[in-house]
C-alpha positions in Angstrom: 0.1 0.1 0.1 1.2 3.6 -0.8 2.4 5.2 2.1 0.5 8.3 1.6 -2.9 5.9 1.9 -1.3 4.3 4.8 -1.0 7.7 6.4 -4.7 8.5 5.6 -6.2 5.5 6.7 -4.3 6.0 10.1 -5.9 9.4 10.5 -9.1 8.5 9.5 -8.9 5.5 11.8 -8.2 8.5 14.6 -11.0 10.6 13.5 -13.4 8.0 14.3 -12.0 6.7 17.0 -12.2 10.5 18.5 -15.5 11.1 17.4 -16.8 7.7 19.4 -15.7 8.7 22.1 -17.2 12.3 22.1 -20.5 10.5 21.9 -19.8 8.5 24.8 -21.6 10.2 27.8 -25.1 9.1 25.1 -23.8 5.5 25.2 -27.1 4.7 26.7 -29.6 7.1 24.4 -27.8 5.9 21.2 -28.2 1.9 21.9 -31.9 3.0 22.7 -32.4 4.7 19.6 -30.6 2.0 17.4 -33.1 0.0 19.5 -35.9 1.8 18.0 -34.7 2.4 14.8 -33.8 -1.3 14.1 -37.3 -2.1 15.0 -38.6 0.5 12.9 -36.8 -1.2 9.8 -37.7 -4.6 10.3 -41.5 -3.4 10.6 -41.1 -1.9 7.3 -39.7 -4.6 6.1 -42.9 -7.1 6.8 -44.9 -4.5 5.3 -43.0 -4.1 2.3 -43.0 -8.1 2.2 -46.5 -7.9 2.7 -47.4 -5.2 0.0 -45.7 -7.5 -2.8 -46.3 -10.3 -2.0 -50.1 -8.6 -2.4 -48.9 -7.4 -6.1 -49.3 -3.5 -4.6 -46.4 -0.9 -5.4 -43.9 -0.3 -2.5 -42.3 2.4 -4.8 -45.0 5.6 -5.4 -45.1 6.3 -9.2 -46.0 9.8 -10.7 -47.6 10.6 -14.2 -45.0 13.2 -15.7 -48.3 14.6 -17.3 -49.5 15.6 -13.7 -46.5 17.0 -12.9 -46.6 18.9 -15.8 -50.2 20.0 -14.9 -49.3 20.7 -11.0 -52.1 18.1 -10.2 -50.0 15.5 -8.1 -51.8 15.3 -4.9 -50.3 15.5 -0.9 -50.4 11.8 -0.2 -48.3 11.2 -3.3 -45.5 13.7 -2.2 -45.8 12.2 1.2 -45.0 8.6 0.0 -42.0 10.0 -1.8 -41.0 11.5 1.2 -41.5 8.9 3.4 -39.6 5.9 0.6 -37.0 8.3 -0.1 -37.5 7.4 -4.0 -40.1 7.4 -7.0 -40.5 6.2 -10.7 -42.0 9.5 -12.5 -43.3 7.6 -15.8 -43.9 9.1 -19.5 -40.7 12.0 -19.0 -39.9 11.1 -22.7 -41.7 9.8 -25.3 -40.9 6.1 -25.6 -39.8 6.7 -29.4 -37.9 9.0 -28.1 -36.5 7.0 -25.5 -35.7 4.0 -28.5 -33.9 6.4 -30.7 -31.0 7.6 -28.2 -30.2 3.9 -26.6 -29.7 3.4 -30.8 -27.7 6.0 -31.3 -25.9 5.2 -27.6 -25.0 1.9 -29.2 -23.7 3.4 -32.5 -21.7 5.5 -30.5 -19.9 3.3 -28.6 -19.5 1.0 -31.2 -18.0 3.3 -33.3 -15.5 4.8 -31.0 -14.3 1.0 -30.3 -15.3 1.8 -26.1 -15.1 -1.9 -25.1 -11.3 -1.7 -26.3 -10.4 1.5 -24.9 -11.5 0.5 -21.5 -9.7 -1.7 -20.7 -6.9 0.8 -20.2 -8.4 2.7 -17.9 -10.8 -0.2 -15.5 -7.6 0.5 -12.9 -8.9 3.8 -12.5 -12.1 3.3 -10.8 -11.5 1.6 -7.1 -15.0 3.1 -6.1 -17.1 0.1 -5.9 -14.3 -1.9 -5.5 -15.2 -3.3 -1.7 -18.4 -4.7 -3.1 -19.5 -8.4 -3.3 -20.3 -8.4 -6.9 -18.6 -7.8 -10.1 -18.1 -4.5 -11.7 -21.4 -3.6 -13.4 -21.1 -3.2 -17.2 -21.2 0.5 -17.0 -19.5 2.8 -19.6 -17.3 5.5 -18.9 -18.9 8.0 -21.4 -20.0 11.0 -20.6 -20.7 13.4 -23.4 -22.6 11.5 -26.3 -25.0 13.1 -27.7 -28.4 11.5 -26.3 -26.9 11.7 -22.7 -27.0 15.9 -23.0 -30.4 15.4 -24.5 -31.7 13.3 -21.9 -30.0 16.2 -19.0 -31.6 18.8 -20.8 -34.8 18.2 -21.9 -37.7 20.7 -20.2 -39.5 17.6 -19.0 -36.8 16.2 -17.3 -36.2 20.0 -15.4 -39.7 19.9 -14.9 -39.5 17.0 -13.0 -36.4 17.3 -11.0 -37.7 20.8 -9.9 -40.9 19.3 -8.5 -38.7 16.4 -6.8 -36.5 19.2 -4.9 -39.4 20.9 -4.0 -40.1 18.4 -1.7 -36.9 19.0 0.0 -36.8 22.1 2.8 -34.7 24.1 0.3 -35.2 27.6 1.9 -31.8 29.0 2.5 -30.2 25.9 1.4 -30.7 25.9 -2.5 -33.1 26.4 -5.3 -35.2 23.7 -6.6 -35.7 25.3 -9.9 -31.9 25.8 -10.6 -30.9 22.9 -12.4 -26.7 21.7 -12.7 -25.8 19.6 -15.2 -24.4 16.3 -13.3 -22.1 14.3 -16.1 -22.1 11.0 -15.4 -21.9 6.9 -17.2 -24.5 5.1 -18.7 -25.4 1.4 -18.0 -25.9 -1.0 -21.0 -26.2 -4.5 -19.5 -26.2 -7.8 -21.4 -28.5 -10.5 -21.3 -28.1 -13.8 -19.6 -25.0 -11.6 -17.2 -24.6 -12.6 -14.0 -21.5 -11.0 -12.7 -22.3 -6.9 -13.3 -24.1 -6.5 -10.3 -23.9 -3.6 -7.2 -24.1 -5.2 -3.9 -26.1 -3.0 -1.3 -25.0 0.5 -0.8 -25.4 3.9 -0.5 -23.2 7.1 -2.0 -22.6 10.4 -1.1 -19.9 9.7 1.1 -18.7 6.5 3.8 -16.9 7.7 7.0 -17.8 10.7 6.0 -20.9 11.0 7.3 -19.5 10.3 10.9 -16.5 12.3 11.3 -17.0 15.1 8.7 -18.1 18.4 10.4 -20.6 19.1 8.3 -22.3 15.8 8.1 -22.2 15.8 11.9 -25.0 18.9 11.4 -26.5 17.3 9.1 -27.4 14.2 11.0 -27.2 15.9 14.7 -30.3 14.4 15.3 -29.1 11.3 14.9 -25.8 11.4 16.8 -27.8 12.9 19.8 -30.0 9.8 20.0 -33.3 11.6 18.4 -33.4 9.7 14.9 -37.5 10.7 14.4 -36.5 14.6 15.0 -34.1 13.6 11.6 -35.5 15.0 8.6 -33.8 13.7 5.6 -35.2 16.2 3.5 -33.8 19.5 5.7 -31.5 21.1 3.3 -30.1 23.1 5.5 -25.9 21.8 6.6 -26.2 20.1 3.6 -24.3 22.2 1.3 -21.3 22.3 4.3 -20.5 18.6 3.8 -16.9 17.7 2.4 -16.0 14.2 1.3 -12.5 12.8 0.9 -11.4 12.9 -2.5 -11.5 10.0 -4.8 -11.4 10.2 -8.9 -14.5 7.9 -8.8 -16.7 10.3 -5.7 -18.5 13.1 -6.2 -17.6 16.4 -4.5 -21.2 18.1 -5.3 -24.3 17.7 -3.4 -27.4 16.1 -4.7 -30.8 16.3 -3.9 -31.6 12.9 -5.5 -29.7 10.1 -7.5 -31.5 8.8 -10.5 -31.8 8.0 -14.5 -33.8 7.7 -17.4 -34.4 4.1 -19.1 -33.2 3.7 -22.6 -34.9 0.3 -22.5 -38.0 -1.5 -20.9 -36.7 -3.2 -17.7 -37.9 -4.4 -14.5 -37.3 -7.2 -11.8 -35.6 -9.9 -13.7 -33.6 -7.9 -15.7 -30.6 -7.6 -13.7 -31.7 -3.6 -13.0 -32.2 -1.3 -9.7 -33.1 -2.4 -6.2 -34.0 -0.1 -3.6 -34.7 0.6 0.6 -38.2 2.3 0.0 -37.2 3.6 3.8 -36.1 7.3 4.0 -35.1 6.2 7.7 -32.7 3.7 7.0 -29.7 5.7 7.2 -30.6 6.1 10.4 -29.9 2.6 11.4 -26.8 2.3 9.5 -25.3 5.8 11.4 -26.7 4.4 14.7 -25.7 0.7 14.0 -21.9 1.8 13.5 -22.1 3.3 17.4 -23.1 0.0 18.9 -20.7 -1.7 21.4 -20.2 -4.8 19.0 -18.3 -2.9 16.6 -14.6 -2.0 17.0 -13.6 1.3 18.4 -11.8 2.1 15.1 -14.6 0.4 12.4 -17.5 1.9 11.4 -18.9 -1.4 10.0 -16.5 -1.8 7.3 -17.2 1.8 6.1 -13.8 3.0 4.1 -13.1 5.9 2.0 -13.5 6.7 -1.3 -15.1 3.7 -1.9 -19.1 3.1 -1.6 -21.1 2.6 1.6 -21.7 -1.0 1.9 -24.8 -2.3 3.4 -24.3 -6.2 4.3 -26.4 -9.0 5.9 -23.6 -9.3 8.7 -24.2 -5.4 9.6 -27.0 -4.1 8.6 -29.9 -7.5 8.2 -33.0 -5.3 9.3 -32.5 -3.3 6.2 -31.9 -5.9 3.4 -35.2 -7.7 4.3 -36.1 -4.0 2.7 -34.8 -4.4 -0.7 -36.5 -4.8 -3.5 -36.2 -4.7 -7.1 -38.0 -1.5 -9.2 -41.3 -2.4 -11.5 -41.2 -2.8 -14.9 -40.1 0.6 -16.6 -40.7 1.8 -20.0 -38.0 3.7 -22.5 -38.8 7.3 -21.1 -39.3 6.7 -17.8 -37.2 7.7 -15.0 -36.1 6.7 -11.5 -35.0 8.7 -8.7 -33.9 7.9 -5.1 -32.6 10.2 -1.7 -28.4 10.1 -1.8 -29.2 8.5 1.8 -31.5 5.5 0.1 -29.7 2.0 -0.1 -29.6 0.6 -3.8 -28.2 -2.2 -5.7 -28.4 -3.9 -9.2 -29.3 -7.1 -9.2 -27.1 -9.8 -9.8 -28.2 -11.8 -12.2 -30.0 -10.4 -15.7 -32.5 -13.2 -16.6 -34.2 -11.4 -19.4 -33.8 -11.4 -23.1 -33.0 -7.6 -23.8 -30.4 -5.2 -22.5 -31.1 -3.3 -19.4 -29.6 0.3 -20.2 -30.2 3.2 -18.4 -28.6 7.1 -18.7 -27.2 8.2 -15.2 -28.7 11.8 -14.4 -27.7 12.9 -11.3 
């Protein structure tokens, strides 16, 4: 290991120890709080599994036409805030998305992407600690379909609607959209190696040791997990992540993608934990007595924050595949929401998306 990396790991470990010791006077409160949120997540898992067995949707859905008309009801807005995720149907016409997919495939082939990508593969360490193999994600950012998908008026209206579910006053402008250049996924049918284990983005150890994140999660670290609002933008712009080639340095209200192909539960696509309080469970779990003083349930700098059966079994009980989506639909999730990509693609066609946020 490089000497600089050793020094950084030692510094991070020291900060973890210092943070945990600073919470020592609240030890009993944090233990009680974790027991409460663990029970809450377990009940959510039971409810989610019951709803799925009955054929009821557990991920809120919105028609873009309702966003454009301003007719989305309060119950739907509340459901999105409670789950931390949403599917917005028909943001783009299906024919438009089909055309983008064909153009993107031609772009990748014409530029001999697969041959060139092998040379750069060693640079991307972000997902190296996750159990499954690397996803079939293509490191292209500025193809014409990607630019068009990011800049559509219907997408801007969708993002504004979602951002207005936040408490944004004094933090950010929900109607000012910034282009976030991200990659594309084109997963082949029959693939069994390219999934992503359950994880969260937007910070790993920083969520505990960064002063900005400590302010964001102040209620949780005080033992008041019910008082924490995942959609409160206060202090979100004050967070700082440890630099890494594969880590975003900007605050994202939502992560999301636009579907280029039809895909659903059997097609090796997205899985979500539709429980906004999940982050409180993860934060408090790492502060319990059975976790080493210099450890945060295996969290490591510059990587995805893994959610595992060893440390977070109740969370995994909430993990569900998204329902079938069509080309032109979009899927969104709060950056504190646990998500994954299924290990197996058992469908017959590509499962392809353009990442938007």
